[in-house]
KEMAR-452121 format. One record per atom (N, C-alpha, C): x, y, z; atom name; residue number from 1. Coordinates in Angstrom, 3 decimals, always signed. Example, Ala and Ser with C-alpha at 12.3 -4.5 7.8 and 13.67 -1.06 7.14 Angstrom:
KEMAR-452121
{{+13.190, -5.690, +7.800}, 'N', 1};
{{+12.300, -4.500, +7.800}, 'CA', 1};
{{+13.200, -3.300, +7.800}, 'C', 1};
{{+12.850, -2.250, +7.080}, 'N', 2};
{{+13.670, -1.060, +7.140}, 'CA', 2};
{{+12.900, +0.030, +7.870}, 'C', 2};
This chain:
KEMAR-452121
{{-19.213, +57.726, -23.137}, 'N', 1};
{{-19.397, +56.379, -22.624}, 'CA', 1};
{{-20.752, +56.366, -21.890}, 'C', 1};
{{-21.571, +55.495, -22.147}, 'N', 2};
{{-22.811, +55.350, -21.511}, 'CA', 2};
{{-22.683, +54.805, -20.149}, 'C', 2};
{{-23.654, +54.873, -19.312}, 'N', 3};
{{-23.625, +54.335, -17.975}, 'CA', 3};
{{-23.522, +52.824, -18.045}, 'C', 3};
{{-24.215, +52.196, -18.924}, 'N', 4};
{{-24.154, +50.736, -19.133}, 'CA', 4};
{{-22.661, +50.281, -19.450}, 'C', 4};
{{-22.077, +51.006, -20.423}, 'N', 5};
{{-20.684, +50.724, -20.796}, 'CA', 5};
{{-19.760, +50.927, -19.637}, 'C', 5};
{{-20.003, +51.993, -18.863}, 'N', 6};
{{-19.063, +52.329, -17.653}, 'CA', 6};
{{-19.299, +51.193, -16.710}, 'C', 6};
{{-20.411, +50.729, -16.425}, 'N', 7};
{{-20.607, +49.609, -15.431}, 'CA', 7};
{{-19.972, +48.327, -15.952}, 'C', 7};
{{-20.193, +47.997, -17.174}, 'N', 8};
{{-19.625, +46.843, -17.761}, 'CA', 8};
{{-18.120, +46.828, -17.715}, 'C', 8};
{{-17.535, +47.934, -18.042}, 'N', 9};
{{-16.111, +48.109, -18.059}, 'CA', 9};
{{-15.584, +47.997, -16.568}, 'C', 9};
{{-16.309, +48.546, -15.669}, 'N', 10};
{{-15.953, +48.494, -14.292}, 'CA', 10};
{{-15.985, +46.959, -13.795}, 'C', 10};
{{-17.070, +46.329, -14.130}, 'N', 11};
{{-17.148, +44.913, -13.759}, 'CA', 11};
{{-16.032, +44.007, -14.266}, 'C', 11};
{{-15.770, +44.257, -15.640}, 'N', 12};
{{-14.694, +43.574, -16.219}, 'CA', 12};
{{-13.393, +43.780, -15.619}, 'C', 12};
{{-13.105, +45.053, -15.229}, 'N', 13};
{{-11.884, +45.423, -14.533}, 'CA', 13};
{{-11.770, +44.730, -13.157}, 'C', 13};
{{-12.890, +44.722, -12.400}, 'N', 14};
{{-12.942, +44.059, -11.119}, 'CA', 14};
{{-12.674, +42.549, -11.297}, 'C', 14};
{{-13.228, +41.967, -12.401}, 'N', 15};
{{-12.988, +40.517, -12.510}, 'CA', 15};
{{-11.548, +40.178, -12.831}, 'C', 15};
{{-10.914, +41.124, -13.706}, 'N', 16};
{{-9.497, +40.927, -13.922}, 'CA', 16};
{{-8.623, +41.053, -12.714}, 'C', 16};
{{-8.956, +42.069, -11.848}, 'N', 17};
{{-8.195, +42.200, -10.635}, 'CA', 17};
{{-8.362, +41.148, -9.652}, 'C', 17};
{{-9.568, +40.555, -9.572}, 'N', 18};
{{-9.904, +39.462, -8.650}, 'CA', 18};
{{-9.389, +38.068, -9.082}, 'C', 18};
{{-9.180, +37.980, -10.330}, 'N', 19};
{{-8.884, +36.574, -10.953}, 'CA', 19};
{{-7.666, +35.974, -10.188}, 'C', 19};
{{-6.552, +36.640, -9.942}, 'N', 20};
{{-5.475, +35.963, -9.352}, 'CA', 20};
{{-5.934, +35.458, -7.901}, 'C', 20};
{{-6.760, +36.132, -7.221}, 'N', 21};
{{-7.191, +35.683, -5.895}, 'CA', 21};
{{-8.072, +34.447, -6.032}, 'C', 21};
{{-8.955, +34.415, -6.948}, 'N', 22};
{{-9.813, +33.237, -7.127}, 'CA', 22};
{{-9.162, +32.082, -7.798}, 'C', 22};
{{-8.143, +32.318, -8.498}, 'N', 23};
{{-7.459, +31.278, -9.233}, 'CA', 23};
{{-6.844, +30.167, -8.290}, 'C', 23};
{{-6.527, +30.630, -7.105}, 'N', 24};
{{-6.077, +29.633, -6.078}, 'CA', 24};
{{-7.096, +29.463, -5.029}, 'C', 24};
{{-8.347, +29.559, -5.230}, 'N', 25};
{{-9.426, +29.438, -4.251}, 'CA', 25};
{{-9.518, +28.092, -3.675}, 'C', 25};
{{-9.015, +27.092, -4.362}, 'N', 26};
{{-9.141, +25.709, -3.926}, 'CA', 26};
{{-7.764, +25.029, -4.014}, 'C', 26};
{{-7.424, +24.309, -2.989}, 'N', 27};
{{-6.073, +23.663, -2.940}, 'CA', 27};
{{-5.825, +22.638, -4.104}, 'C', 27};
{{-6.940, +22.069, -4.612}, 'N', 28};
{{-6.841, +21.094, -5.616}, 'CA', 28};
{{-6.204, +21.640, -6.929}, 'C', 28};
{{-6.326, +22.977, -7.127}, 'N', 29};
{{-5.705, +23.609, -8.330}, 'CA', 29};
{{-4.253, +23.609, -8.223}, 'C', 29};
{{-3.672, +23.482, -7.013}, 'N', 30};
{{-2.258, +23.488, -6.880}, 'CA', 30};
{{-1.682, +22.114, -7.332}, 'C', 30};
{{-2.496, +21.090, -7.406}, 'N', 31};
{{-2.098, +19.783, -7.757}, 'CA', 31};
{{-2.507, +19.331, -9.225}, 'C', 31};
{{-3.465, +20.008, -9.754}, 'N', 32};
{{-3.983, +19.466, -10.998}, 'CA', 32};
{{-4.984, +18.417, -10.757}, 'C', 32};
{{-4.890, +17.262, -11.334}, 'N', 33};
{{-5.778, +16.206, -11.128}, 'CA', 33};
{{-5.409, +15.417, -9.831}, 'C', 33};
{{-5.976, +15.857, -8.723}, 'N', 34};
{{-5.528, +15.268, -7.441}, 'CA', 34};
{{-6.134, +13.846, -7.291}, 'C', 34};
{{-5.360, +12.966, -6.738}, 'N', 35};
{{-5.802, +11.541, -6.467}, 'CA', 35};
{{-5.425, +11.242, -4.978}, 'C', 35};
{{-6.369, +10.549, -4.368}, 'N', 36};
{{-6.179, +10.254, -2.935}, 'CA', 36};
{{-5.181, +9.073, -2.850}, 'C', 36};
{{-4.057, +9.333, -2.116}, 'N', 37};
{{-3.065, +8.280, -1.933}, 'CA', 37};
{{-3.515, +7.420, -0.678}, 'C', 37};
{{-3.935, +8.038, +0.302}, 'N', 38};
{{-4.325, +7.277, +1.552}, 'CA', 38};
{{-4.861, +8.128, +2.559}, 'C', 38};
{{-5.474, +7.575, +3.629}, 'N', 39};
{{-6.047, +8.258, +4.691}, 'CA', 39};
{{-6.054, +7.536, +5.997}, 'C', 39};
{{-6.137, +8.235, +7.083}, 'N', 40};
{{-6.197, +7.552, +8.420}, 'CA', 40};
{{-6.473, +8.598, +9.427}, 'C', 40};
{{-6.748, +8.081, +10.655}, 'N', 41};
{{-7.044, +8.941, +11.755}, 'CA', 41};
{{-5.767, +9.039, +12.720}, 'C', 41};
{{-5.672, +10.205, +13.277}, 'N', 42};
{{-4.668, +10.463, +14.297}, 'CA', 42};
{{-5.367, +10.540, +15.688}, 'C', 42};
{{-4.902, +9.675, +16.523}, 'N', 43};
{{-5.519, +9.628, +17.898}, 'CA', 43};
{{-4.412, +9.884, +18.923}, 'C', 43};
{{-4.799, +10.582, +19.978}, 'N', 44};
{{-3.976, +10.808, +21.110}, 'CA', 44};
{{-4.693, +10.392, +22.395}, 'C', 44};
{{-4.100, +9.388, +23.055}, 'N', 45};
{{-4.689, +8.915, +24.294}, 'CA', 45};
{{-6.092, +8.359, +24.006}, 'C', 45};
{{-6.249, +7.814, +22.838}, 'N', 46};
{{-7.590, +7.182, +22.479}, 'CA', 46};
{{-8.546, +8.180, +21.906}, 'C', 46};
{{-8.293, +9.479, +21.883}, 'N', 47};
{{-9.214, +10.438, +21.413}, 'CA', 47};
{{-8.797, +10.753, +19.967}, 'C', 47};
{{-9.737, +10.640, +19.068}, 'N', 48};
{{-9.548, +10.997, +17.620}, 'CA', 48};
{{-9.464, +12.492, +17.460}, 'C', 48};
{{-8.345, +12.928, +17.127}, 'N', 49};
{{-8.139, +14.422, +16.908}, 'CA', 49};
{{-8.447, +14.868, +15.489}, 'C', 49};
{{-8.015, +14.101, +14.523}, 'N', 50};
{{-8.257, +14.448, +13.089}, 'CA', 50};
{{-8.169, +13.233, +12.164}, 'C', 50};
{{-8.707, +13.445, +10.999}, 'N', 51};
{{-8.619, +12.502, +9.972}, 'CA', 51};
{{-7.657, +13.082, +8.898}, 'C', 51};
{{-6.695, +12.414, +8.457}, 'N', 52};
{{-5.692, +12.896, +7.480}, 'CA', 52};
{{-5.920, +12.264, +6.119}, 'C', 52};
{{-5.727, +12.993, +5.137}, 'N', 53};
{{-5.736, +12.477, +3.795}, 'CA', 53};
{{-4.577, +13.026, +3.063}, 'C', 53};
{{-3.886, +12.153, +2.279}, 'N', 54};
{{-2.803, +12.593, +1.437}, 'CA', 54};
{{-3.286, +12.589, +0.008}, 'C', 54};
{{-3.184, +13.743, -0.624}, 'N', 55};
{{-3.598, +13.826, -2.051}, 'CA', 55};
{{-2.340, +14.074, -2.924}, 'C', 55};
{{-2.287, +13.412, -4.106}, 'N', 56};
{{-1.087, +13.635, -4.930}, 'CA', 56};
{{-1.550, +13.939, -6.329}, 'C', 56};
{{-0.627, +14.520, -7.106}, 'N', 57};
{{-0.929, +14.732, -8.510}, 'CA', 57};
{{-0.925, +13.435, -9.330}, 'C', 57};
{{-0.009, +12.520, -8.867}, 'N', 58};
{{+0.054, +11.229, -9.531}, 'CA', 58};
{{+0.552, +10.161, -8.524}, 'C', 58};
{{-0.093, +9.015, -8.640}, 'N', 59};
{{+0.296, +7.857, -7.822}, 'CA', 59};
{{+1.509, +7.194, -8.366}, 'C', 59};
{{+2.384, +6.541, -7.577}, 'N', 60};
{{+2.379, +6.527, -6.125}, 'CA', 60};
{{+2.961, +7.889, -5.590}, 'C', 60};
{{+2.839, +8.066, -4.213}, 'N', 61};
{{+3.307, +9.166, -3.585}, 'CA', 61};
{{+4.817, +9.377, -3.859}, 'C', 61};
{{+5.291, +10.589, -4.139}, 'N', 62};
{{+6.623, +10.994, -4.328}, 'CA', 62};
{{+6.866, +12.232, -3.724}, 'C', 62};
{{+7.630, +12.394, -2.657}, 'N', 63};
{{+7.751, +13.715, -2.007}, 'CA', 63};
{{+8.437, +14.723, -2.877}, 'C', 63};
{{+8.975, +14.343, -4.017}, 'N', 64};
{{+9.619, +15.311, -4.897}, 'CA', 64};
{{+8.641, +15.995, -5.807}, 'C', 64};
{{+7.315, +15.577, -5.762}, 'N', 65};
{{+6.272, +16.134, -6.591}, 'CA', 65};
{{+5.223, +16.797, -5.636}, 'C', 65};
{{+4.444, +17.796, -6.189}, 'N', 66};
{{+3.516, +18.435, -5.289}, 'CA', 66};
{{+2.539, +17.493, -4.691}, 'C', 66};
{{+2.107, +17.698, -3.419}, 'N', 67};
{{+1.100, +16.901, -2.732}, 'CA', 67};
{{+0.370, +17.735, -1.716}, 'C', 67};
{{-0.683, +17.300, -1.248}, 'N', 68};
{{-1.508, +17.989, -0.226}, 'CA', 68};
{{-1.821, +17.119, +0.934}, 'C', 68};
{{-1.721, +17.547, +2.080}, 'N', 69};
{{-2.080, +16.844, +3.276}, 'CA', 69};
{{-3.326, +17.595, +3.862}, 'C', 69};
{{-4.482, +16.961, +3.791}, 'N', 70};
{{-5.738, +17.496, +4.246}, 'CA', 70};
{{-6.121, +16.937, +5.605}, 'C', 70};
{{-6.340, +17.745, +6.565}, 'N', 71};
{{-6.616, +17.336, +7.998}, 'CA', 71};
{{-8.059, +17.858, +8.205}, 'C', 71};
{{-8.918, +16.897, +8.634}, 'N', 72};
{{-10.321, +17.271, +9.034}, 'CA', 72};
{{-10.390, +17.019, +10.572}, 'C', 72};
{{-10.625, +18.112, +11.308}, 'N', 73};
{{-10.584, +17.964, +12.835}, 'CA', 73};
{{-11.901, +17.474, +13.388}, 'C', 73};
{{-11.697, +16.763, +14.515}, 'N', 74};
{{-12.874, +16.216, +15.175}, 'CA', 74};
{{-13.012, +16.763, +16.634}, 'C', 74};
{{-12.145, +17.817, +16.904}, 'N', 75};
{{-12.242, +18.410, +18.247}, 'CA', 75};
{{-11.815, +19.829, +18.059}, 'C', 75};
{{-12.109, +20.610, +19.053}, 'N', 76};
{{-11.665, +22.070, +19.108}, 'CA', 76};
{{-10.139, +22.021, +19.505}, 'C', 76};
{{-9.317, +22.681, +18.687}, 'N', 77};
{{-7.916, +22.869, +19.043}, 'CA', 77};
{{-7.548, +24.289, +18.777}, 'C', 77};
{{-7.098, +25.052, +19.827}, 'N', 78};
{{-6.731, +26.481, +19.630}, 'CA', 78};
{{-5.489, +26.605, +18.703}, 'C', 78};
{{-5.457, +27.703, +17.971}, 'N', 79};
{{-4.308, +27.935, +17.055}, 'CA', 79};
{{-2.997, +27.869, +17.768}, 'C', 79};
{{-2.887, +28.389, +19.017}, 'N', 80};
{{-1.599, +28.370, +19.738}, 'CA', 80};
{{-1.156, +26.915, +19.933}, 'C', 80};
{{-2.064, +25.957, +20.156}, 'N', 81};
{{-1.719, +24.578, +20.310}, 'CA', 81};
{{-1.211, +24.032, +18.963}, 'C', 81};
{{-1.840, +24.273, +17.897}, 'N', 82};
{{-1.481, +23.805, +16.560}, 'CA', 82};
{{-0.103, +24.295, +16.300}, 'C', 82};
{{+0.197, +25.576, +16.520}, 'N', 83};
{{+1.485, +26.121, +16.203}, 'CA', 83};
{{+2.580, +25.480, +17.114}, 'C', 83};
{{+2.303, +25.509, +18.476}, 'N', 84};
{{+3.334, +25.003, +19.350}, 'CA', 84};
{{+3.620, +23.458, +19.028}, 'C', 84};
{{+2.622, +22.734, +18.832}, 'N', 85};
{{+2.841, +21.272, +18.501}, 'CA', 85};
{{+3.608, +21.114, +17.270}, 'C', 85};
{{+3.378, +21.894, +16.168}, 'N', 86};
{{+4.155, +21.851, +14.943}, 'CA', 86};
{{+5.568, +22.286, +15.245}, 'C', 86};
{{+5.727, +23.305, +15.894}, 'N', 87};
{{+7.082, +23.811, +16.221}, 'CA', 87};
{{+7.909, +22.754, +16.952}, 'C', 87};
{{+7.300, +22.126, +17.996}, 'N', 88};
{{+7.962, +21.099, +18.802}, 'CA', 88};
{{+8.384, +19.939, +17.945}, 'C', 88};
{{+7.460, +19.526, +16.993}, 'N', 89};
{{+7.793, +18.409, +16.224}, 'CA', 89};
{{+8.885, +18.719, +15.146}, 'C', 89};
{{+8.855, +19.804, +14.599}, 'N', 90};
{{+9.901, +20.239, +13.561}, 'CA', 90};
{{+11.256, +20.291, +14.298}, 'C', 90};
{{+11.273, +20.862, +15.471}, 'N', 91};
{{+12.510, +20.958, +16.255}, 'CA', 91};
{{+13.013, +19.545, +16.584}, 'C', 91};
{{+12.147, +18.672, +16.997}, 'N', 92};
{{+12.489, +17.290, +17.350}, 'CA', 92};
{{+13.110, +16.597, +16.150}, 'C', 92};
{{+12.458, +16.722, +14.955}, 'N', 93};
{{+12.839, +16.028, +13.814}, 'CA', 93};
{{+14.185, +16.625, +13.291}, 'C', 93};
{{+14.335, +17.839, +13.313}, 'N', 94};
{{+15.580, +18.483, +12.844}, 'CA', 94};
{{+16.804, +18.267, +13.767}, 'C', 94};
{{+16.499, +18.101, +15.044}, 'N', 95};
{{+17.504, +17.926, +15.997}, 'CA', 95};
{{+18.614, +19.001, +16.026}, 'C', 95};
{{+19.765, +18.647, +15.886}, 'N', 96};
{{+20.886, +19.535, +15.905}, 'CA', 96};
{{+20.869, +20.547, +14.680}, 'C', 96};
{{+20.129, +20.262, +13.649}, 'N', 97};
{{+19.983, +21.162, +12.585}, 'CA', 97};
{{+18.964, +22.255, +12.804}, 'C', 97};
{{+18.357, +22.262, +14.001}, 'N', 98};
{{+17.367, +23.352, +14.375}, 'CA', 98};
{{+18.064, +24.654, +14.605}, 'C', 98};
{{+17.541, +25.768, +14.003}, 'N', 99};
{{+18.116, +27.118, +14.290}, 'CA', 99};
{{+16.980, +27.992, +14.826}, 'C', 99};
{{+17.238, +28.656, +15.923}, 'N', 100};
{{+16.261, +29.406, +16.609}, 'CA', 100};
{{+15.757, +30.616, +15.688}, 'C', 100};
{{+16.689, +31.240, +14.986}, 'N', 101};
{{+16.254, +32.303, +14.158}, 'CA', 101};
{{+15.286, +31.918, +13.089}, 'C', 101};
{{+15.624, +30.816, +12.472}, 'N', 102};
{{+14.751, +30.293, +11.407}, 'CA', 102};
{{+13.451, +29.893, +12.051}, 'C', 102};
{{+13.509, +29.150, +13.198}, 'N', 103};
{{+12.315, +28.784, +13.956}, 'CA', 103};
{{+11.377, +29.888, +14.218}, 'C', 103};
{{+11.841, +31.022, +14.552}, 'N', 104};
{{+10.984, +32.203, +14.724}, 'CA', 104};
{{+10.176, +32.560, +13.515}, 'C', 104};
{{+10.886, +32.536, +12.340}, 'N', 105};
{{+10.284, +32.777, +11.099}, 'CA', 105};
{{+9.235, +31.764, +10.698}, 'C', 105};
{{+9.499, +30.539, +11.009}, 'N', 106};
{{+8.477, +29.472, +10.769}, 'CA', 106};
{{+7.351, +29.550, +11.666}, 'C', 106};
{{+7.511, +29.945, +12.981}, 'N', 107};
{{+6.413, +30.129, +13.840}, 'CA', 107};
{{+5.569, +31.204, +13.346}, 'C', 107};
{{+6.026, +32.343, +12.900}, 'N', 108};
{{+5.252, +33.426, +12.338}, 'CA', 108};
{{+4.494, +32.945, +11.112}, 'C', 108};
{{+5.101, +32.095, +10.324}, 'N', 109};
{{+4.364, +31.649, +9.077}, 'CA', 109};
{{+3.218, +30.721, +9.510}, 'C', 109};
{{+3.382, +29.963, +10.493}, 'N', 110};
{{+2.357, +29.046, +10.969}, 'CA', 110};
{{+1.235, +29.831, +11.681}, 'C', 110};
{{+1.600, +30.939, +12.373}, 'N', 111};
{{+0.562, +31.750, +12.982}, 'CA', 111};
{{-0.370, +32.404, +11.968}, 'C', 111};
{{+0.231, +32.736, +10.817}, 'N', 112};
{{-0.531, +33.314, +9.684}, 'CA', 112};
{{-1.432, +32.258, +9.053}, 'C', 112};
{{-0.885, +31.005, +8.947}, 'N', 113};
{{-1.675, +29.984, +8.269}, 'CA', 113};
{{-2.762, +29.404, +9.082}, 'C', 113};
{{-2.641, +29.268, +10.328}, 'N', 114};
{{-3.616, +28.564, +11.185}, 'CA', 114};
{{-4.519, +29.486, +11.973}, 'C', 114};
{{-5.666, +28.956, +12.328}, 'N', 115};
{{-6.565, +29.581, +13.231}, 'CA', 115};
{{-7.161, +28.521, +14.200}, 'C', 115};
{{-7.839, +28.836, +15.108}, 'N', 116};
{{-8.582, +27.904, +15.970}, 'CA', 116};
{{-9.364, +26.947, +15.029}, 'C', 116};
{{-9.387, +25.623, +15.387}, 'N', 117};
{{-10.231, +24.679, +14.623}, 'CA', 117};
{{-11.302, +24.169, +15.541}, 'C', 117};
{{-12.381, +23.849, +14.951}, 'N', 118};
{{-13.519, +23.173, +15.706}, 'CA', 118};
{{-13.886, +21.949, +14.913}, 'C', 118};
{{-14.745, +21.070, +15.487}, 'N', 119};
{{-15.158, +19.903, +14.818}, 'CA', 119};
{{-15.662, +20.166, +13.469}, 'C', 119};
{{-15.148, +19.515, +12.406}, 'N', 120};
{{-15.529, +19.643, +11.010}, 'CA', 120};
{{-14.647, +20.644, +10.196}, 'C', 120};
{{-13.833, +21.386, +10.927}, 'N', 121};
{{-12.942, +22.321, +10.168}, 'CA', 121};
{{-11.824, +21.578, +9.517}, 'C', 121};
{{-11.270, +22.158, +8.526}, 'N', 122};
{{-10.142, +21.447, +7.807}, 'CA', 122};
{{-8.996, +22.455, +7.564}, 'C', 122};
{{-7.823, +21.963, +7.648}, 'N', 123};
{{-6.656, +22.692, +7.221}, 'CA', 123};
{{-6.005, +21.739, +6.208}, 'C', 123};
{{-5.597, +22.394, +5.021}, 'N', 124};
{{-4.952, +21.597, +3.979}, 'CA', 124};
{{-3.631, +22.386, +3.759}, 'C', 124};
{{-2.502, +21.639, +3.823}, 'N', 125};
{{-1.262, +22.076, +3.476}, 'CA', 125};
{{-0.770, +21.472, +2.148}, 'C', 125};
{{-0.395, +22.327, +1.233}, 'N', 126};
{{+0.047, +21.901, -0.041}, 'CA', 126};
{{+1.516, +22.074, -0.093}, 'C', 126};
{{+2.236, +21.001, -0.324}, 'N', 127};
{{+3.767, +20.993, -0.504}, 'CA', 127};
{{+4.033, +21.255, -1.940}, 'C', 127};
{{+4.863, +22.303, -2.165}, 'N', 128};
{{+5.342, +22.552, -3.509}, 'CA', 128};
{{+6.865, +22.399, -3.527}, 'C', 128};
{{+7.422, +21.228, -3.685}, 'N', 129};
{{+8.864, +21.007, -3.534}, 'CA', 129};
{{+9.625, +22.018, -4.356}, 'C', 129};
{{+10.736, +22.525, -3.618}, 'N', 130};
{{+11.615, +23.549, -4.217}, 'CA', 130};
{{+11.068, +24.920, -4.156}, 'C', 130};
{{+9.794, +25.130, -3.733}, 'N', 131};
{{+9.161, +26.418, -3.709}, 'CA', 131};
{{+8.709, +26.713, -2.252}, 'C', 131};
{{+8.003, +25.841, -1.670}, 'N', 132};
{{+7.461, +26.112, -0.290}, 'CA', 132};
{{+6.217, +25.448, -0.111}, 'C', 132};
{{+5.241, +26.085, +0.596}, 'N', 133};
{{+3.977, +25.500, +0.957}, 'CA', 133};
{{+2.852, +26.504, +0.904}, 'C', 133};
{{+1.672, +26.065, +0.670}, 'N', 134};
{{+0.423, +26.891, +0.803}, 'CA', 134};
{{-0.501, +26.252, +1.862}, 'C', 134};
{{-1.204, +27.089, +2.530}, 'N', 135};
{{-2.153, +26.478, +3.489}, 'CA', 135};
{{-3.566, +27.112, +3.291}, 'C', 135};
{{-4.541, +26.246, +3.435}, 'N', 136};
{{-5.983, +26.623, +3.213}, 'CA', 136};
{{-6.716, +26.149, +4.518}, 'C', 136};
{{-7.569, +26.938, +5.010}, 'N', 137};
{{-8.460, +26.609, +6.094}, 'CA', 137};
{{-9.845, +26.653, +5.560}, 'C', 137};
{{-10.542, +25.460, +5.668}, 'N', 138};
{{-11.824, +25.255, +5.088}, 'CA', 138};
{{-11.911, +25.713, +3.650}, 'C', 138};
{{-10.866, +25.435, +2.864}, 'N', 139};
{{-10.798, +25.716, +1.510}, 'CA', 139};
{{-10.292, +27.160, +1.063}, 'C', 139};
{{-10.134, +27.978, +2.062}, 'N', 140};
{{-9.754, +29.366, +1.741}, 'CA', 140};
{{-8.191, +29.535, +2.008}, 'C', 140};
{{-7.547, +30.061, +1.057}, 'N', 141};
{{-6.115, +30.323, +1.220}, 'CA', 141};
{{-5.784, +31.213, +2.431}, 'C', 141};
{{-4.923, +30.802, +3.297}, 'N', 142};
{{-4.576, +31.576, +4.421}, 'CA', 142};
{{-3.116, +31.996, +4.450}, 'C', 142};
{{-2.234, +31.222, +3.794}, 'N', 143};
{{-0.867, +31.629, +3.807}, 'CA', 143};
{{-0.060, +30.973, +2.623}, 'C', 143};
{{+0.874, +31.640, +2.112}, 'N', 144};
{{+1.713, +31.043, +1.083}, 'CA', 144};
{{+3.173, +31.289, +1.617}, 'C', 144};
{{+3.815, +30.236, +1.967}, 'N', 145};
{{+5.133, +30.263, +2.616}, 'CA', 145};
{{+6.252, +29.790, +1.525}, 'C', 145};
{{+6.974, +30.824, +1.108}, 'N', 146};
{{+8.014, +30.601, +0.079}, 'CA', 146};
{{+9.285, +30.203, +0.724}, 'C', 146};
{{+9.264, +29.030, +1.325}, 'N', 147};
{{+10.407, +28.508, +2.069}, 'CA', 147};
{{+10.550, +27.012, +1.890}, 'C', 147};
{{+11.303, +26.487, +0.968}, 'N', 148};
{{+11.312, +24.969, +0.737}, 'CA', 148};
{{+11.791, +24.271, +2.063}, 'C', 148};
{{+12.678, +24.839, +2.847}, 'N', 149};
{{+13.169, +24.106, +4.083}, 'CA', 149};
{{+11.999, +24.002, +5.032}, 'C', 149};
{{+11.183, +25.048, +5.200}, 'N', 150};
{{+10.002, +25.024, +6.050}, 'CA', 150};
{{+9.077, +23.883, +5.590}, 'C', 150};
{{+8.799, +23.921, +4.281}, 'N', 151};
{{+7.833, +22.868, +3.732}, 'CA', 151};
{{+8.344, +21.482, +4.040}, 'C', 151};
{{+9.573, +21.240, +3.819}, 'N', 152};
{{+10.128, +19.895, +4.029}, 'CA', 152};
{{+10.080, +19.493, +5.531}, 'C', 152};
{{+10.427, +20.378, +6.476}, 'N', 153};
{{+10.353, +20.155, +7.909}, 'CA', 153};
{{+8.949, +19.919, +8.317}, 'C', 153};
{{+7.962, +20.811, +7.836}, 'N', 154};
{{+6.639, +20.786, +8.325}, 'CA', 154};
{{+5.995, +19.415, +7.790}, 'C', 154};
{{+6.066, +19.061, +6.600}, 'N', 155};
{{+5.477, +17.836, +6.205}, 'CA', 155};
{{+6.126, +16.577, +6.629}, 'C', 155};
{{+7.382, +16.663, +7.142}, 'N', 156};
{{+7.985, +15.539, +7.706}, 'CA', 156};
{{+7.306, +15.152, +9.050}, 'C', 156};
{{+6.614, +16.033, +9.650}, 'N', 157};
{{+5.812, +15.633, +10.880}, 'CA', 157};
{{+4.987, +14.452, +10.623}, 'C', 157};
{{+4.379, +14.321, +9.500}, 'N', 158};
{{+3.472, +13.259, +9.190}, 'CA', 158};
{{+4.149, +12.281, +8.267}, 'C', 158};
{{+4.969, +12.707, +7.327}, 'N', 159};
{{+5.411, +11.856, +6.192}, 'CA', 159};
{{+6.860, +11.437, +6.298}, 'C', 159};
{{+7.612, +12.015, +7.170}, 'N', 160};
{{+9.032, +11.648, +7.342}, 'CA', 160};
{{+9.257, +10.435, +8.091}, 'C', 160};
{{+10.461, +9.822, +7.933}, 'N', 161};
{{+10.741, +8.627, +8.588}, 'CA', 161};
{{+10.811, +8.692, +10.116}, 'C', 161};
{{+10.960, +9.832, +10.685}, 'N', 162};
{{+10.943, +10.050, +12.109}, 'CA', 162};
{{+9.594, +10.600, +12.682}, 'C', 162};
{{+8.605, +10.399, +11.971}, 'N', 163};
{{+7.288, +10.780, +12.513}, 'CA', 163};
{{+6.954, +10.063, +13.800}, 'C', 163};
{{+6.117, +10.711, +14.671}, 'N', 164};
{{+5.630, +10.035, +15.837}, 'CA', 164};
{{+4.390, +9.103, +15.538}, 'C', 164};
{{+3.983, +9.212, +14.331}, 'N', 165};
{{+2.725, +8.445, +13.921}, 'CA', 165};
{{+3.093, +7.541, +12.671}, 'C', 165};
{{+3.969, +6.502, +12.934}, 'N', 166};
{{+4.381, +5.768, +11.758}, 'CA', 166};
{{+3.100, +4.932, +11.164}, 'C', 166};
{{+2.142, +4.530, +11.901}, 'N', 167};
{{+1.023, +3.843, +11.327}, 'CA', 167};
{{+0.155, +4.758, +10.375}, 'C', 167};
{{+0.031, +5.985, +10.824}, 'N', 168};
{{-0.672, +6.997, +9.997}, 'CA', 168};
{{+0.090, +7.281, +8.782}, 'C', 168};
{{+1.414, +7.407, +8.844}, 'N', 169};
{{+2.262, +7.598, +7.619}, 'CA', 169};
{{+2.172, +6.508, +6.684}, 'C', 169};
{{+2.108, +5.275, +7.192}, 'N', 170};
{{+1.980, +4.138, +6.295}, 'CA', 170};
{{+0.585, +4.224, +5.562}, 'C', 170};
{{-0.399, +4.519, +6.301}, 'N', 171};
{{-1.787, +4.624, +5.724}, 'CA', 171};
{{-1.873, +5.705, +4.684}, 'C', 171};
{{-1.057, +6.815, +4.886}, 'N', 172};
{{-1.139, +7.930, +3.896}, 'CA', 172};
{{-0.370, +7.646, +2.660}, 'C', 172};
{{+0.787, +7.129, +2.811}, 'N', 173};
{{+1.731, +6.957, +1.599}, 'CA', 173};
{{+1.497, +5.665, +0.820}, 'C', 173};
{{+0.916, +4.685, +1.476}, 'N', 174};
{{+0.655, +3.433, +0.746}, 'CA', 174};
{{-0.633, +3.550, +0.004}, 'C', 174};
{{-0.550, +4.012, -1.165}, 'N', 175};
{{-1.760, +4.310, -1.966}, 'CA', 175};
{{-2.694, +3.162, -2.028}, 'C', 175};
{{-3.985, +3.553, -2.168}, 'N', 176};
{{-5.044, +2.577, -2.325}, 'CA', 176};
{{-5.107, +2.054, -3.760}, 'C', 176};
{{-5.456, +0.819, -3.886}, 'N', 177};
{{-5.730, +0.203, -5.189}, 'CA', 177};
{{-7.263, -0.053, -5.360}, 'C', 177};
{{-7.669, +0.076, -6.485}, 'N', 178};
{{-9.116, -0.194, -6.784}, 'CA', 178};
{{-9.255, -1.714, -7.043}, 'C', 178};
{{-10.228, -2.356, -6.363}, 'N', 179};
{{-10.430, -3.774, -6.473}, 'CA', 179};
{{-11.773, -4.018, -7.287}, 'C', 179};
């Protein structure tokens, strides 16, 4: 085998090995033809924390089909605060159905998925009903959580009937129509 053939074979082998990693390099590939369902800002005490967008494979929004919640941050928020806020909300929403042992697993999953965010950073969570969720930070896959119960509880923070942000929920799920 010549040096050129050896290098070409090596490059081809590397491409085959790297393909699975790059196949999910963008959250939109999890949805296919993603369509914007809606968007809105989340404010706390008047401060805009993030802009949320709900992307779906097909309109109208249906929680039984894959969807993505894309958050673009307007302030610095440490990872610890993102995780603790998410945990608090999931525990509040689940109420008596909350289990500490499962909560510890969910906290570990969120710690893998999230990092500190600064102005302009984004986190995208993709809900894959019946399978779990994937998380992307600035378009890069950070975690794949194979737990459908976690995915349902996590996305209920924004999209469930007991959300603390009902106006934002309405803006996200009431898809836009072209005029």
